[in-house]
C-alpha positions as CSV (number, residue, x, y, z in Angstrom):
1,M,63.3,131.0,142.3
2,T,65.0,127.8,143.8
3,A,68.2,128.1,146.2
4,T,71.3,126.4,145.2
5,A,74.3,125.6,147.5
6,T,76.9,126.1,144.9
7,L,77.6,128.0,141.8
8,Q,77.6,126.6,138.1
9,A,80.9,126.3,136.4
10,D,80.0,129.3,134.1
11,E,78.8,131.2,137.2
12,K,82.1,130.7,138.9
13,L,84.1,131.5,135.7
14,A,82.3,135.0,135.4
15,L,83.4,135.7,139.1
16,D,86.9,134.7,138.4
17,L,87.0,136.7,135.2
18,M,85.6,139.9,137.1
19,G,88.3,139.2,139.7
20,A,91.0,139.2,137.3
21,I,89.6,142.3,135.5
22,R,89.1,144.3,138.9
23,A,92.6,143.4,139.7
24,S,94.0,145.1,136.5
25,A,92.0,148.2,137.2
26,E,93.1,148.3,140.8
27,E,96.6,147.9,139.8
28,L,96.2,150.9,137.4
29,C,94.9,152.9,139.6
30,A,96.5,152.4,142.9
31,P,96.8,153.8,145.6
32,S,93.1,154.9,144.6
33,H,90.2,152.4,145.1
34,V,87.9,151.3,142.4
35,D,84.1,150.7,142.7
36,L,82.0,148.7,140.1
37,V,79.7,150.8,138.0
38,S,78.9,148.4,135.4
39,V,79.6,144.9,134.0
40,T,78.4,142.9,131.2
41,V,79.3,139.4,130.6
42,D,78.9,137.4,127.5
43,V,79.4,133.6,127.4
44,S,80.2,132.0,124.2
45,A,80.9,128.3,125.2
46,R,79.6,126.2,127.9
47,I,82.2,124.7,130.2
48,E,82.3,121.8,132.7
49,D,85.3,123.2,134.9
50,A,86.2,126.6,135.5
51,S,89.6,125.6,137.1
52,K,90.7,125.0,133.5
53,A,90.3,128.5,132.4
54,S,93.0,131.3,132.0
55,F,92.4,135.0,131.8
56,E,93.3,137.9,129.4
57,T,92.6,141.4,130.7
58,R,92.9,145.0,129.3
59,I,92.2,148.5,130.1
60,D,90.4,150.2,127.4
61,R,90.5,153.6,128.7
62,R,91.0,155.7,131.9
63,T,89.9,159.1,132.7
64,R,90.4,161.1,136.0
65,T,87.4,159.5,137.6
66,I,86.5,156.2,135.4
67,V,88.1,153.0,134.2
68,F,86.7,150.9,131.5
69,A,88.2,147.5,131.5
70,G,87.6,144.1,129.9
71,G,88.7,140.6,129.5
72,S,88.3,137.2,128.1
73,A,88.3,133.7,129.7
74,L,89.8,130.9,127.6
75,V,90.1,127.1,128.0
76,G,93.0,126.2,126.0
77,E,93.1,128.5,122.8
78,K,89.3,129.1,123.1
79,V,87.7,132.1,124.2
80,V,84.6,130.8,126.3
81,M,83.7,134.1,128.0
82,T,84.0,137.8,127.6
83,A,83.4,140.8,129.9
84,T,83.5,144.4,130.1
85,A,83.5,146.5,133.2
86,V,83.2,150.3,134.3
87,Y,84.8,151.1,137.6
88,S,84.7,154.8,139.2
89,I,87.9,155.8,140.7
90,R,87.8,156.8,144.4
91,P,90.7,158.7,145.8
92,A,92.4,156.9,148.5
């Protein structure tokens, strides 16, 4: 494995998308905290610049202890990445 000093654009985009999804989950569950349980990321197009992306997030389901969430990263009108995540809800 080689060490790299910077992230590739798609890796940065995946982190930004996860941040947006997490923010939606945290907002829904406040004042409780959320902890990541599982995440799946699907890349549908290569990008050169993650800063041009916008994000759409959604909450698919919430139970007393778990949140299922997801979202998409778009460049213009084109979906370039999707992600789903499961978070456990931890009382504040």
